[in-house]
N, C-alpha and C positions, 0 to 999 in steps of 0.2 A: 555077645559077649564083642567090648574093642579092646583091644590094645595093640602095644603099650602106650598107656596113660599119666603120665607126659608122651608126647613122641619128641622125635628130631628128624623124622622123615616119612617111614613108610608105619601107616595104624589098618592094623588087620580086623577084620568082620567076619564075628563068626555068629551066625544064627542058629537057635535053637533046634531046626527043625530042618530039612531039605524040603523045601516047597516047587510045585511043579510050575509055578506061575515066576516070571522076574519079578522081582524086588527094586529098587529103585532108591540107592541114599543119596539123598544129598546134604553136601556141608555151608552152613553159614557163618558169615560174621556175625559178631555180636550188633550189628547195627539192621539185621537182618536179610543184609544182601545176599542171595546166591552165589557163591564161589567154585562148587563143582558139583555137577551128577555124575552117577555112575549107576548103571545097570550090575547088580545082584542076582545072577543067575544058576550061583551053586552056595552051601551052606556057608562058605567061608571065603574073603575078598579082600585084595588089599587097595589102601587108599595112598599113591606118595604125593607129601605134603610137602616134603623138598623146597619148592618154586614156595613156599607162602612165606609171609614173616612172622615171626616168634609170636603169639600169642593164644588166645581164646576163642576158642568156634565150637559152635553147635552141629553137630552130624544128629541126623533124623535118617531113619529107614521106614518106608511107608510100612506102617501097621507095628510099630515101637514106639516105645518110648524115644525124647530125642538125648543126646547126649552130649555134655560139655567137655570139649577136645582142649588138651592143652597141649600147645608144640613151641617145644622149647629155642 
């Protein structure tokens, strides 16, 4: 689960189960350029998107499907 979407600054990521391994979330722009990588060591984490311009991004979490993110 990823919320709020659309967002203005902070994006919360909740994973369905607690995993013993550290997963990574990767944020891409629509050109496929990697903008941010953050480890997820808990079942919930936040990404700070304040410095990014408004637009559409793709969030990928290892082992899960990619999600389109709208930043206002």
